[in-house]
VOGU-3710 file (C-alpha; in Angstrom, 3 decimals, decimal comma):
1> mgrhrrlprs> 12,343/18,483/65,648  9,698/19,631/63,147  6,122/18,676/63,296  5,482/15,361/61,527  2,670/15,183/58,991  0,190/12,437/59,796  0,035/9,782/57,103  -3,329/8,528/55,744  -4,511/5,285/57,190  -4,286/3,580/53,766
11> tlilsitcra> -0,591/4,364/53,648  -0,093/2,921/57,159  -1,936/-0,237/56,141  0,377/-0,618/53,169  3,498/-0,266/55,349  2,573/-2,735/58,135  1,555/-6,381/58,098  -2,058/-7,244/57,569  -2,689/-8,834/60,993  -6,411/-8,264/60,781
21> splcrrrrtp> -6,859/-10,134/57,545  -8,627/-13,503/57,865  -6,934/-14,565/54,614  -3,626/-14,853/56,422  -4,992/-17,492/58,796  -5,733/-19,932/55,986  -3,230/-22,720/55,516  -4,656/-23,542/52,096  -3,722/-21,727/48,905  -5,543/-18,372/48,923
31> pmrrfchipr> -7,536/-17,237/45,897  -4,639/-14,924/44,979  -1,018/-14,312/46,041  -0,657/-13,072/49,640  0,078/-9,388/49,796  1,900/-9,509/53,182  3,818/-11,882/55,401  3,527/-12,382/59,161  6,680/-13,671/60,848  6,266/-16,906/62,794
41> grqaaaashy> 7,018/-15,280/66,147  4,246/-12,760/65,697  1,470/-15,101/64,622  0,269/-15,544/68,198  0,221/-11,826/68,747  -1,667/-11,377/65,537  -4,216/-14,015/66,564  -5,127/-11,988/69,631  -6,513/-9,259/67,384  -8,767/-11,478/65,291
51> hqplpppewi> -11,728/-10,996/67,579  -11,613/-7,230/67,061  -14,114/-5,831/64,497  -12,577/-4,693/61,190  -12,668/-0,977/60,368  -14,647/0,061/57,272  -12,730/0,144/53,943  -11,090/3,447/53,172  -11,454/5,348/49,880  -8,140/5,782/48,115
61> epypdladps> -7,523/8,675/45,770  -4,983/8,720/42,930  -3,102/11,709/44,401  -3,468/11,661/48,219  -1,265/14,719/48,796  -3,452/17,146/46,844  -4,902/18,481/50,097  -1,418/19,441/51,293  -0,242/22,468/49,265  3,265/22,445/50,727
71> pyaaaasapp> 4,900/20,412/47,904  3,616/22,936/45,375  4,596/26,105/47,171  8,113/26,048/45,710  7,369/24,556/42,295  3,828/25,005/41,093  4,585/23,177/37,850  5,770/19,970/39,534  3,480/16,989/38,843  1,531/15,612/41,803
81> tpspwlprvi> 2,913/12,532/43,513  0,705/9,511/42,713  -0,637/7,287/45,419  1,538/4,235/46,174  -1,541/2,142/45,542  -1,764/3,235/41,877  1,198/1,220/40,530  0,175/-1,782/42,649  -3,343/-1,840/41,215  -2,041/-1,366/37,671
91> slvlrsppat> 0,450/-4,204/38,157  -2,352/-6,444/39,429  -4,509/-5,608/36,373  -1,710/-6,343/33,901  -0,660/-9,686/35,414  -4,085/-11,160/36,294  -5,927/-13,271/33,701  -9,259/-11,775/32,594  -11,188/-14,707/34,091  -9,856/-14,103/37,633
101> laadlrafck> -9,362/-10,330/37,553  -12,632/-9,540/39,320  -11,870/-12,027/42,127  -8,310/-10,753/42,435  -9,469/-7,146/42,746  -12,034/-8,082/45,425  -9,411/-10,022/47,400  -6,951/-7,147/47,081  -9,424/-4,585/48,363  -10,614/-6,889/51,150
111> tfllrlspaf> -7,063/-7,637/52,255  -6,077/-3,995/52,595  -9,539/-2,636/53,531  -9,668/-0,389/50,469  -12,252/1,034/48,088  -11,171/2,340/44,701  -12,605/5,798/44,271  -14,026/6,799/40,851  -11,194/9,322/40,468  -8,690/6,525/41,203
121> vaaalrspql> -10,214/4,285/38,501  -10,176/7,143/35,973  -6,535/7,940/36,796  -5,542/4,280/36,443  -7,129/4,023/32,968  -5,474/7,274/31,986  -2,015/6,254/33,259  0,858/5,726/30,787  1,328/2,187/32,136  -2,223/1,011/31,367
131> aphplpslhf> -3,126/3,148/28,308  -1,111/1,003/25,825  -3,089/-2,103/26,903  -6,717/-1,603/25,843  -8,006/-5,096/26,577  -6,660/-5,286/30,176  -7,991/-1,745/30,684  -11,431/-2,811/29,501  -11,384/-5,909/31,730  -10,419/-3,717/34,680
141> frslpngadl> -13,299/-1,351/33,914  -15,755/-4,277/33,732  -14,394/-5,994/36,885  -14,487/-3,160/39,429  -15,571/-4,353/42,891  -17,516/-1,138/43,443  -18,452/-0,272/39,870  -21,757/1,224/40,979  -19,857/4,084/42,596  -18,920/5,342/39,128
151> lahpqsllsc> -22,558/6,029/38,262  -22,717/8,550/41,085  -19,675/10,371/39,681  -20,487/11,089/36,020  -17,376/13,178/35,465  -15,101/10,252/36,388  -17,276/7,862/34,392  -16,900/10,059/31,302  -13,145/10,176/31,840  -13,055/6,360/31,924
161> yvsllhsfar> -14,867/6,062/28,586  -12,662/8,712/26,965  -9,508/6,944/28,215  -10,702/3,546/26,984  -11,529/4,904/23,534  -8,137/6,587/23,375  -6,476/3,297/24,335  -8,244/1,348/21,569  -7,484/4,059/19,006  -3,836/4,050/20,012
171> srdavpdaag> -3,515/0,273/19,611  -6,016/-0,200/16,778  -3,555/-2,119/14,590  -2,554/-4,565/17,330  -5,990/-5,300/18,824  -8,425/-7,461/16,831  -11,742/-5,715/16,177  -10,669/-2,550/17,977  -13,339/-0,608/16,076  -16,049/-3,035/17,238
181> qarmlvaelr> -15,003/-2,718/20,884  -14,948/1,069/20,565  -18,395/1,060/18,955  -19,773/-0,854/21,973  -18,214/1,652/24,382  -19,761/4,561/22,486  -23,156/2,843/22,602  -22,849/2,532/26,395  -21,802/6,163/26,683  -24,806/7,260/24,640
191> ehgdtvlqhl> -27,119/5,286/26,940  -25,928/7,324/29,926  -27,268/10,410/28,171  -26,907/14,038/29,208  -26,153/13,124/32,827  -22,647/12,170/31,751  -22,228/14,077/28,479  -22,870/17,457/30,079  -19,459/17,125/31,737  -17,626/17,211/28,392
201> tpassaslir> -14,724/19,653/28,383  -12,647/20,969/25,474  -9,863/18,505/26,321  -12,124/15,455/26,671  -14,084/16,438/23,536  -10,890/16,743/21,501  -9,659/13,367/22,770  -13,002/11,707/22,016  -13,192/13,076/18,475  -9,534/12,270/17,780
211> slaalglsee> -10,012/8,660/18,921  -13,178/8,076/16,906  -11,571/9,647/13,851  -8,540/7,369/14,144  -10,804/4,318/14,451  -12,772/5,331/11,346  -16,156/5,366/13,127  -17,853/8,082/11,080  -21,348/7,740/12,565  -20,033/7,819/16,136
221> llwawqamrl> -17,743/10,701/15,184  -20,660/12,868/14,046  -22,582/11,967/17,214  -19,624/13,019/19,388  -19,429/16,330/17,521  -23,125/16,973/18,150  -22,799/15,977/21,827  -19,883/18,372/22,224  -21,895/21,259/20,771  -24,910/20,415/22,968
231> agvepsrlty> -22,608/20,466/26,012  -21,691/24,030/25,132  -18,083/23,248/24,207  -16,720/25,537/21,510  -14,615/23,534/19,049  -11,019/24,550/18,584  -9,045/24,388/15,357  -7,516/21,128/16,590  -10,963/19,634/17,139  -12,082/20,740/13,681
241> nclldglvna> -9,006/19,164/12,129  -9,651/15,891/13,970  -13,209/15,895/12,637  -11,959/16,630/9,109  -9,449/13,802/9,271  -12,041/11,334/10,507  -14,489/12,265/7,744  -11,817/12,029/5,065  -10,625/8,633/6,346  -14,234/7,419/6,286
251> glldtainvf> -14,620/8,550/2,661  -17,161/11,288/3,498  -15,441/13,918/1,374  -18,549/16,030/0,740  -19,227/16,316/4,476  -15,569/17,172/5,070  -15,799/19,966/2,482  -18,842/21,387/4,286  -16,963/21,348/7,596  -13,976/23,023/5,924
261> damstedrvr> -16,221/25,750/4,500  -17,747/26,282/7,949  -14,254/26,749/9,385  -13,505/29,349/6,729  -16,328/31,569/7,984  -15,014/31,760/11,565  -11,955/33,893/12,225  -11,185/31,996/15,421  -10,774/28,633/13,695  -9,832/29,510/10,128
271> pdvvsynili> -8,229/26,562/8,277  -4,488/26,230/8,744  -1,924/24,197/6,817  -3,058/20,997/8,560  -6,668/21,634/7,516  -5,666/22,104/3,882  -3,455/19,007/3,992  -6,337/16,878/5,255  -8,683/18,129/2,531  -6,038/17,666/-0,171
281> kgycragstq> -5,545/14,111/1,091  -9,290/13,555/0,739  -9,292/14,783/-2,862  -6,317/12,576/-3,707  -7,946/9,497/-2,196  -11,106/10,197/-4,200  -9,062/10,498/-7,397  -9,849/14,211/-7,803  -6,303/15,310/-8,491  -7,377/18,484/-10,266
291> damsrladmr> -9,442/19,574/-7,246  -6,478/18,841/-4,984  -4,263/21,101/-7,092  -6,965/23,798/-6,987  -6,952/23,657/-3,191  -3,192/24,055/-3,281  -3,639/27,238/-5,318  -6,317/28,509/-2,869  -3,984/27,755/0,013  -1,302/29,987/-1,473
301> eqaelapdkv> -3,416/32,813/-2,877  -6,509/33,142/-0,699  -5,353/31,802/2,666  -1,784/33,054/2,130  -0,388/29,880/3,658  2,862/28,218/2,595  2,570/24,491/1,760  4,699/22,235/3,932  6,386/18,940/3,176  3,191/16,988/3,907
311> tyltlmqrhy> 1,325/18,997/1,260  3,944/18,319/-1,388  4,360/14,669/-0,445  0,606/13,981/-0,648  0,351/15,529/-4,118  3,539/13,872/-5,352  2,244/10,479/-4,256  -0,981/11,044/-6,173  0,761/12,129/-9,382  3,157/9,188/-9,107
321> segtfpqcia> 0,231/6,768/-8,768  -1,537/8,313/-11,766  1,595/8,263/-13,890  1,594/12,035/-14,405  5,344/12,198/-13,986  5,990/15,819/-15,103  3,711/17,175/-12,348  5,384/14,979/-9,739  8,825/16,226/-10,772  7,601/19,847/-10,847
331> lfqemeekgm> 6,361/19,619/-7,241  9,709/18,223/-6,133  11,584/20,993/-7,925  9,330/23,549/-6,237  10,312/22,129/-2,859  13,974/22,532/-3,760  13,487/26,071/-5,065  11,831/27,101/-1,789  14,886/26,030/0,170  13,271/22,960/1,723
341> gkeipqhayv> 16,193/20,723/0,732  17,050/19,507/4,225  13,362/19,169/5,153  12,446/16,993/2,164  11,394/13,582/3,559  13,013/10,411/2,355  9,814/9,149/0,737  9,725/12,220/-1,512  13,122/11,220/-2,876  11,848/7,671/-3,382
351> lvigtlckdg> 8,939/9,031/-5,421  10,934/11,411/-7,610  13,717/8,862/-8,276  11,087/6,271/-9,177  9,327/8,818/-11,392  12,475/9,719/-13,293  13,416/6,064/-13,778  9,948/5,155/-15,043  10,049/8,171/-17,350  13,237/6,857/-18,941
361> kpfegmavfe> 15,613/9,267/-17,188  17,790/7,105/-14,931  20,757/9,476/-14,987  18,600/12,379/-13,803  17,367/10,076/-11,057  20,977/9,365/-10,189  21,660/13,105/-9,926  18,766/13,519/-7,470  20,125/10,556/-5,513  23,540/12,216/-5,159
371> rmlkrgcpan> 21,969/15,535/-4,067  19,978/13,692/-1,450  23,097/12,110/0,032  24,859/15,484/0,165  21,927/16,899/2,147  22,330/14,207/4,770  19,259/12,158/3,897  20,108/8,439/3,997  19,368/6,143/1,081  17,220/3,045/1,418
381> aamyttlids> 16,859/-0,243/-0,424  13,967/1,016/-2,578  16,095/3,790/-4,112  19,023/1,533/-4,921  16,746/-1,171/-6,324  14,894/1,291/-8,566  18,116/2,761/-9,939  19,708/-0,663/-10,535  16,594/-1,867/-12,362  16,443/1,258/-14,527
391> mgkfgrekea> 20,129/1,090/-15,434  19,676/-2,572/-16,338  16,750/-1,821/-18,647  18,874/0,769/-20,438  21,696/-1,733/-20,866  24,085/0,133/-18,546  25,700/-2,918/-16,997  28,659/-1,080/-15,497  26,513/1,530/-13,714  24,002/-1,069/-12,468
401> malfermkas> 26,665/-3,319/-10,952  28,500/-0,332/-9,440  25,296/0,679/-7,677  24,870/-2,871/-6,402  28,383/-2,902/-4,922  27,810/0,558/-3,448  24,602/-0,656/-1,843  26,367/-3,612/-0,229  29,148/-1,345/1,063  26,634/1,070/2,625
411> gieldavtys> 25,413/-1,612/5,025  21,824/-1,626/3,767  20,261/-5,046/4,113  19,628/-6,614/0,725  16,193/-8,174/0,470  14,631/-10,558/-2,029  13,392/-7,704/-4,238  16,890/-6,275/-4,694  18,422/-9,664/-5,427  15,675/-10,485/-7,945
421> vvvnclcrfg> 16,355/-7,195/-9,761  20,104/-7,909/-9,830  19,532/-11,440/-11,144  17,206/-10,050/-13,809  19,782/-7,446/-14,848  22,542/-10,047/-15,129  20,253/-12,233/-17,244  19,467/-9,253/-19,456  23,182/-8,595/-19,917  23,728/-12,261/-20,807
431> nmdealacfr> 25,916/-12,983/-17,759  24,150/-16,221/-16,962  26,947/-17,704/-14,839  26,993/-14,643/-12,581  23,197/-14,594/-12,438  23,060/-18,238/-11,395  25,810/-17,694/-8,814  23,915/-14,729/-7,352  20,773/-16,860/-7,211  22,545/-19,688/-5,379
441> ncsekgvavn> 24,129/-17,152/-3,032  20,646/-15,941/-2,061  19,662/-19,448/-1,004  22,825/-19,822/1,073  22,245/-16,479/2,826  18,680/-17,392/3,709  17,078/-14,862/1,354  13,637/-16,119/0,417  13,778/-16,803/-3,314  10,525/-16,930/-5,251
451> aifytslidg> 9,151/-17,692/-8,694  10,362/-14,319/-10,003  14,001/-15,455/-9,589  13,348/-18,634/-11,543  11,415/-16,822/-14,277  14,278/-14,373/-14,848  16,791/-17,225/-15,087  14,572/-19,295/-17,386  14,114/-16,272/-19,648  17,842/-15,539/-19,638
461> fgkagmvdra> 18,892/-19,103/-20,468  16,168/-19,330/-23,116  17,330/-16,168/-24,887  20,924/-17,394/-24,651  19,880/-20,570/-26,513  20,463/-22,816/-23,484  16,985/-24,329/-23,547  17,887/-27,531/-21,705  19,248/-25,508/-18,779  16,068/-23,422/-18,808
471> qelfeemiak> 13,953/-26,587/-18,676  15,977/-27,897/-15,722  15,305/-24,692/-13,778  11,621/-24,857/-14,711  11,321/-28,367/-13,293  13,420/-27,409/-10,240  11,065/-24,543/-9,518  8,032/-26,844/-9,585  9,819/-29,450/-7,451  10,485/-26,816/-4,776
481> gfvpdsycyn> 6,804/-25,977/-4,542  6,719/-22,796/-6,609  3,728/-22,564/-8,936  4,646/-21,071/-12,335  2,335/-18,333/-13,524  1,285/-17,462/-17,068  4,345/-15,300/-17,615  6,717/-18,087/-16,580  4,990/-20,587/-18,900  5,105/-18,056/-21,752
491> vmidalvkag> 8,835/-17,516/-21,219  9,492/-21,258/-21,354  7,239/-21,761/-24,392  8,969/-18,875/-26,181  12,386/-20,425/-25,508  11,240/-23,749/-26,982  9,694/-22,075/-30,023  12,843/-20,069/-30,763  14,895/-23,251/-30,463  12,682/-24,868/-33,128
501> riddacalyk> 11,153/-27,335/-30,654  7,547/-26,559/-31,529  6,263/-29,992/-30,457  7,728/-29,527/-26,959  6,203/-26,046/-26,858  2,747/-27,415/-27,733  3,141/-30,123/-25,075  3,961/-27,461/-22,487  0,897/-25,512/-23,652  -1,285/-28,554/-22,919
511> rmeddgcdqt> 0,437/-29,014/-19,554  -0,282/-25,396/-18,786  -3,963/-26,038/-19,461  -3,988/-29,206/-17,344  -2,371/-27,345/-14,410  -5,164/-24,780/-14,464  -2,921/-21,882/-15,423  -4,670/-19,219/-17,477  -3,466/-19,011/-21,052  -3,066/-15,464/-22,263
521> vytytilidg> -3,097/-13,860/-25,676  0,710/-13,871/-25,526  0,698/-17,674/-25,128  -1,261/-18,041/-28,354  0,759/-15,377/-30,161  4,033/-17,186/-29,410  2,673/-20,588/-30,513  0,944/-19,290/-33,661  4,160/-17,595/-34,734  6,126/-20,794/-34,140
531> lfkehkdeea> 3,630/-22,964/-36,033  3,666/-20,688/-39,066  7,468/-20,728/-39,115  7,313/-24,523/-39,138  4,752/-24,308/-42,018  1,995/-25,792/-39,867  -0,583/-23,309/-41,102  -3,722/-25,311/-40,299  -2,612/-25,972/-36,729  -1,897/-22,278/-36,311
541> lklwdsmidk> -5,387/-21,389/-37,573  -6,957/-23,963/-35,229  -5,076/-22,400/-32,336  -6,354/-18,942/-33,375  -9,946/-20,240/-33,448  -9,426/-21,862/-30,028  -8,274/-18,512/-28,637  -11,380/-16,772/-30,000  -13,672/-19,529/-28,652  -12,190/-19,104/-25,157
551> gitptaaafr> -13,096/-15,417/-25,184  -9,529/-14,163/-25,324  -9,440/-10,883/-27,227  -6,632/-10,748/-29,798  -4,201/-7,876/-29,782  -2,777/-6,035/-32,760  0,452/-7,982/-32,271  -1,419/-11,297/-32,346  -3,136/-10,416/-35,624  0,172/-9,194/-37,068
561> vlasglclsg> 1,676/-12,637/-36,428  -1,356/-14,381/-37,949  -1,551/-12,077/-40,958  2,173/-12,388/-41,634  1,942/-16,167/-41,623  -1,099/-16,205/-43,907  0,378/-13,692/-46,322  3,613/-15,653/-46,619  1,440/-18,697/-47,342  -0,385/-16,783/-50,081
571> kfsracrild> -3,669/-16,659/-48,156  -4,309/-12,924/-48,451  -8,092/-13,207/-48,615  -8,178/-15,339/-45,449  -6,149/-12,713/-43,592  -8,459/-9,914/-44,786  -11,539/-11,921/-43,819  -10,192/-12,490/-40,289  -9,398/-8,775/-40,101  -13,068/-8,020/-40,860
581> elapmgvipe> -14,156/-10,458/-38,129  -12,114/-8,559/-35,541  -14,030/-5,290/-35,962  -17,113/-6,416/-33,936  -14,739/-7,378/-31,096  -13,439/-3,838/-30,941  -10,030/-4,878/-32,302  -9,081/-2,612/-35,212  -5,352/-2,803/-35,955  -4,621/0,495/-37,655
591> tahedminvl> -1,461/-0,742/-39,348  -2,748/-4,177/-40,355  -2,562/-3,628/-44,137  0,766/-1,893/-43,877  2,155/-4,795/-41,831  0,931/-7,318/-44,391  2,542/-5,416/-47,287  5,763/-4,972/-45,303  6,133/-8,664/-44,527  5,701/-9,617/-48,168
601> ckagrfkqac> 8,181/-7,031/-49,383  10,661/-8,034/-46,686  10,395/-11,627/-47,950  11,051/-10,413/-51,535  7,531/-11,270/-52,730  6,924/-7,955/-54,460  4,385/-9,249/-56,986  2,282/-10,733/-54,186  2,535/-7,439/-52,287  1,240/-5,575/-55,355
611> kladgivkkg> -1,597/-8,080/-55,710  -2,531/-7,556/-52,055  -2,396/-3,767/-52,519  -4,752/-3,974/-55,499  -7,179/-6,075/-53,446  -7,107/-3,575/-50,581  -7,893/-0,688/-52,949  -10,557/-2,604/-54,856  -12,531/-3,422/-51,691  -12,183/0,104/-50,377
621> reipgrvrtm> -10,299/-0,907/-47,263  -7,802/1,929/-47,555  -7,441/5,188/-49,497  -5,420/4,479/-52,673  -2,942/7,233/-51,919  -2,227/5,750/-48,500  -1,710/2,287/-50,017  0,697/3,840/-52,537  2,690/5,363/-49,639  2,721/1,988/-47,880
631> minalrkagn> 4,129/0,293/-50,975  6,825/2,921/-51,494  7,984/2,646/-47,863  7,865/-1,156/-47,921  9,927/-1,361/-51,110  12,462/1,100/-49,760  12,798/-0,808/-46,450  13,228/-4,057/-48,384  16,143/-2,517/-50,292  14,406/-2,440/-53,697
641> tdlavklvhs> 14,926/1,238/-54,430  14,460/0,772/-58,216  10,865/-0,353/-57,820  10,276/2,340/-55,192  11,505/5,092/-57,564  9,493/3,627/-60,448  6,370/3,696/-58,260  7,009/7,301/-57,256  7,166/8,452/-60,914  4,144/6,425/-62,018
651> kigigyersg> 0,407/7,042/-61,804  -0,156/3,853/-59,816  -2,558/4,442/-56,940  -3,377/8,017/-57,921  -4,055/7,933/-61,681  -6,452/6,302/-64,137  -6,154/4,706/-67,584  -8,782/4,589/-70,289  -9,774/1,607/-72,322  -12,203/3,053/-74,808
661> sikrrvkfqt> -14,936/4,715/-72,822  -14,042/2,826/-69,627  -11,954/4,544/-66,992  -9,926/2,290/-64,721  -7,520/2,968/-61,857  -3,932/2,055/-62,579  -3,169/-1,175/-60,688  -0,070/-1,843/-58,615  0,605/-5,018/-60,594  1,445/-2,884/-63,640
671> lfe> 4,653/-2,046/-61,820  6,110/-5,267/-63,227  4,904/-4,817/-66,828
//
């Protein structure tokens, strides 16, 4: 038989019954669950030992077999076997309420005659079982029965703080005020001073800086960097990159640039692709897209580094947000040309498909979509929804519905956004029965419908002339608790105006005001147009004045509607006077006079158009030659080519006539003489 290795006393205590514990003699409920059980037949035997003095508590280490090298002789890379006490303590910490954790730990240690060594506490906080739970870890750290022992072991104390900060950084999104808790821990660590900080190592420094960077604590991050340098720790490229990322996330771009420049001067830690990606991200967040592109050029030419998918994705996202679509597409094409097809992330495809659809190129977006599928990259709901919406806007009903059926067959879950786009497309195509059926199907399937669904249906029924059905849906929406916004009110008002129900439209306008919904310039434009068509000119003008009094700035379209109505009513001077009043507001419709002439010619009022043109020239509002061109184009568009040809071969607008010694410009009204 081989020689048996003697087990530590703590291990023997764990494997036998705790006869010496006075807690086991109590018949009442102990302060915590009993950790052992004494059979009934042995209680008398156990009682005979109660008079014996208890041995002193024994220190327990996280890895008790470290002193025995035999397990590592064959496999030096094998991890050490943890103490059997480690999982028991961790389990106790995770299941005990914070209010009783301190008492439970004391009872546990007293029961088994144990003392938790500083190394044991540090190992427990560092363990994979406790690291994902920052709050229980912090309560354990605050509730140690022998917490004073940590002060005598600064290296273990530092490890505890580093582990706690890492735990809060890891779970920062799930823990309320994780940054505040971390800030308090850093303040405590700073109070311990050089006694603890001198034990910083490259690994602990990197972990500390990475955690503070993730939590966005810029001031604490810079302090940790300084403490690391004072401890004589040389930063690695990884540490530099963590510092860069923290500074960029905190919005300290100038400081990050200085750190990046300092890296560039040291051969040992020269910036790599990750360093450039972090700085490019900082430029993009600050809105300095041009500087970000310059860094990309430096990365290729000076550093001789190849951009990776993160580089391209960051820049593509920025160009997409800015609406600079050609640059976004060019970056994607560069990725494809460099043979990165299978490495292109899914979000890059989302961006380029969205870019092409917004740029009016849905079929090119469809081609990218098909290439993506061939490369093995799966599609998602955002891609399908974008393509369906774009095809619908271009009136390609067949392609849009085919994509919708293809999406359903692929097994992708259809959400409210996709259904709202499909309903909108069907309304745009005039398939109101199918749109309504799709809407009702959403409710049956439990898809959360919203006001956007109702607005699309109201707009569709209104444009189809089914105003009563649109009103029913409007009232149904309100009854179900959805609050209509300005756009929804405008859609309903527009439907009533186009149906000739101007009184109902004005009543809805007043209801809109009573409900506290903001009236927009489009609300007034729709109503003013409807009032003029019903020959209610004074009411239209009152509504215009009300819009101005409320501080709503008119648009060129709003003035076009007003001017058209006034011109058709023969009130040219009133329209020109209102046009002059708009200039101080910064509203200068460049085509205002042309629009006024066009509307008169379109209505067949050529003499009135010529009279208006003469007034424009007389007051110097436009160059005579430009007014002449306006009249020629307006007459041609109105189908009166004879007058247009006559004007072309005349001196009207460009010539003069003499009456004795007086020289006068030839008027447009002479066209009818």
